[in-house]
C-alpha positions, -999 to +999 in steps of 0.1 A: +185+352-054+151+347-063+143+345-102+123+370-118+089+362-128+076+364-162+054+397-155+086+408-138+108+403-168+081+419-189+079+452-167+116+454-168+117+452-210+089+479-212+110+499-189+145+497-208+158+526-227+154+509-261+119+496-255+102+522-280+129+517-307+126+476-303+086+480-302+089+499-336+106+471-354+081+447-338+052+468-354+067+467-384+066+429-389+031+431-374+043+411-341+060+382-359+069+356-332+101+341-351+116+374-370+148+375-388+171+396-373+192+415-399+220+441-392+234+466-424+223+496-441+204+512-467+209+543-489+187+563-511+209+576-542+202+600-569+213+592-607+247+612-598+254+588-569+247+615-542+231+598-509+199+615-505+190+594-475+206+567-454+200+545-424+218+516-407+215+494-378+191+464-369+158+454-385+135+425-385+122+409-413+091+385-407+096+346-405+071+341-435+061+309-417+025+300-434+013+279-405-011+295-380+004+272-349+040+286-355+033+324-363-001+337-365+010+371-380+031+353-410+002+330-415-024+357-417-005+373-444-001+342-464-038+333-460-044+366-476-022+363-503-037+328-507-073+345-510-061+367-537-045+340-557-078+317-555-102+345-560-082+359-592-086+326-609-121+323-598-137+357-606-109+374-628-108+414-633-074+414-612-040+400-612-039+399-647-068+373-654-098+385-674-132+384-660-143+358-687-128+333-664-160+332-643-182+323-673-161+291-678-169+256-669-155+253-631-160+230-601-148+224-568-136+187-562-125+170-532-105+138-533-099+117-503-076+088-488-088+056-487-095+035-456-067+018-439-088+004-411-122+017-394-118+046-370-138+068-344-161+091-364-188+117-353-217+119-377-249+136-375-284+131-387-304+154-410-318+172-377-284+175-363-283+147-338-249+130-332-248+093-342-232+068-325-199+056-337-191+020-346-177+021-306-211+027-294-203+061-282-218+094-291-184+115-295-180+152-290-163+174-317-131+180-293-131+140-286-093+133-295-105+096-302-122+112-335-102+096-361-082+074-341-084+036-353-111+015-336-084-010-334-048+002-334-033-035-335-050-039-373-049-003-384-025-004-417-001+023-404+026+014-430-001+015-461-014+050-446+021+064-444+031+051-478+000+065-494+008+100-478+043+100-490+027+095-528-004+117-524+014+142-548+023+116-576-013+106-571-026+141-579-002+143-609-015+109-625-050+122-617-044+154-636-031+132-665-063+110-663-086+138-663-073+153-693-074+119-711-108+115-701-120+151-716-101+142-746-118+112-752-152+128-742-147+150-773-132+123-797-098+136-796-062+121-787-046+134-756-019+149-781-045+168-796-064+179-763-038+207-758-045+222-793-083+228-782-082+232-745-060+235-712-068+223-677-064+250-649-066+242-616-055+251-581-054+226-551-048+228-514-046+200-488-060+197-457-054+170-430-086+150-418-085+139-382-072+107-391-037+122-399-044+118-439-047+147-464-075+152-487-072+176-516-096+206-525-093+217-558-107+244-582-109+231-616-114+252-648-111+243-686-096+274-707-089+275-743-052+265-754-039+297-746-053+299-711-076+323-692-079+345-719-090+320-748-125+309-751-132+274-737-144+248-763-185+247-766-183+209-760-168+215-723-195+217-700-194+219-659-213+185-664-188+169-685-158+183-662-177+166-631-181+133-651-147+134-659-131+143-626-153+112-609-142+087-639-104+101-635-104+097-597-118+059-599-089+052-627-056+063-609-035+036-596+001+038-585+016+006-578+043+003-552+058-024-527+055-029-492+085-033-469+083-071-472+083-070-510+042-073-513+028-053-542+005-024-529-016-005-550-022+035-543-056+046-551-081+076-540-108+071-516-143+061-528-155+097-516-153+120-545-173+153-541-177+175-571-197+210-569-203+235-595-192+269-586-213+300-592-206+335-600-220+352-570-204+369-538-236+355-516-229+351-478-235+314-476-207+290-486-234+265-507-269+269-518-295+242-517-281+231-550-247+224-537-235+249-556-204+271-539-199+309-543-166+325-557-158+346-527-164+323-497-146+296-514-115+314-519-118+326-481-124+288-474-097+274-492-069+301-479-080+289-445-069+256-453-038+266-464-028+279-434-041+251-406-015+226-414-018+199-389-022+219-357-007+209-325-029+179-314-020+162-348+016+168-351+048+187-347+054+221-359+092+213-369+112+185-383+121+156-362+156+151-352+159+117-332+138+092-313+140+113-282+120+140-301+091+115-310+090+102-274+082+138-260+059+149-286+025+163-273+002+145-295-023+117-296-011+081-295-027+077-331-004+105-344+026+096-326+023+061-342+022+075-376+053+100-369+071+063-357+060+047-385+073+078-407+106+076-389+111+032-391+103+034-430+124+060-429+154+040-422+150+015-450+171+019-483+139+011-504+124+044-494+152+065-496+136+088-521+108+097-501+128+112-474+103+099-447+123+107-418+126+146-430+088+145-433+078+128-404+066+159-385+040+163-414+030+127-411+045+118-443+030+143-466+058+157-487+040+182-509+032+218-509+000+228-492-013+251-520-001+245-558-018+254-592-014+249-625+007+274-646-022+296-660-047+289-635-041+328-622-012+345-607+016+338-585+026+344-550+058+360-562+039+383-584+016+392-554+045+400-530+063+418-552+034+441-559+033+447-522+071+453-517+066+477-546+040+497-529+057+499-498+090+511-515+070+539-534+054+546-499+086+553-483+103+573-510+070+594-511+076+602-474+112+612-483+098+633-512+118+621-540+107+604-572+110+570-574+122+570-611+148+592-603+167+573-574+183+542-568+181+522-535+212+501-524+204+477-494+230+455-480+218+436-450+233+404-433+218+376-412+223+381-374+195+356-360+162+344-357+138+349-329+137+373-298+162+377-271+141+361-241+104+347-231+097+385-223+102+398-254+083+369-272+055+376-248+054+414-255+056+405-294+026+378-290+005+408-276+013+432-303+003+404-330-031+395-312-039+435-308-033+437-347-051+408-353-080+421-336-081+455-352-080+438-386-113+417-375-129+448-363-121+465-395-135+435-415 
């Protein structure tokens, strides 16, 4: 018997008796590509315990994956939450952050990785013309060689992976050094600094074409109590800029290579710091190099969902050498993943869990992190959304949310769709919803 084609399987699924009910569940999760299937029931009870409404059966819950290459729907939701989290810390007036934060000294800083060997690059002149690479060619934007080493035999893959695995610790040391530089500029000790000012920041990691992350960070100085406290008069955007550059240059983390040789980890020479202006202008930056709040929040939210992309790393953890051999990646990124796997087998690097993070090219940190008082939290944003939806559902039932109790009991039943036909239909629903959102904006 000849197997049915994908189109025929899709047609058969659409014609099934339960299709409309299945589609409604997919619509509720926005076309999530890897929904969590749940079975159970919920009830709405009054104060006396009488059941006012009930439902049982199977539902879908969104997978929640932030990476666009894995689930565009959940990635969009994560990006929206990241935008509001970032914007609240930039502009204030929402999410419990006062509008006065827009008047505080704030900068947008970018810290990069050092060089581990010359790579193919694509630079342009002031007139927009492509400058020849060191290899002698003019690379186009999609050239997979961009970011790859000119000589893979001399490129320091071990150093690159070890730097990537310690990037989070380097950032932590940078924040300590930055507080120290600011304190010394004011004639204070580091211990006294917390009684006069507080450093607040939110950062996001972005992969460069060479497979190493760099950090984009919004850095702000508050009073000792946080956003509501006035910043000391001695703190200026210029002082903050100078302190960031000095702190980045002073950070050093000493570790050992596999052969026992000492190895010092530092930031790259390229440290870019720009002041943030309180405006929602259309452009990302003006002729002075300043960046607007609104576009900056969107700019960073995009980075938070990019991940590494299918051409640069794997979407899921590596389970063994067979996975590495069959990855659809460039030779350069395969070499990075292989180096992670090899170093992960050495006892001296056990704490780095390099095999666990080989699919992320050795980067072990969160893509978006913030200091405690920068702004709101993802948990608070998602809690507001959940409460709003629950209130809407109860209003449709015609009951007072303050006079009832909602009882939920759901059990895990699996992840994903039953077959490729359902996956394709869900993808179409997700794309349609995405397009409607774009048209709405």
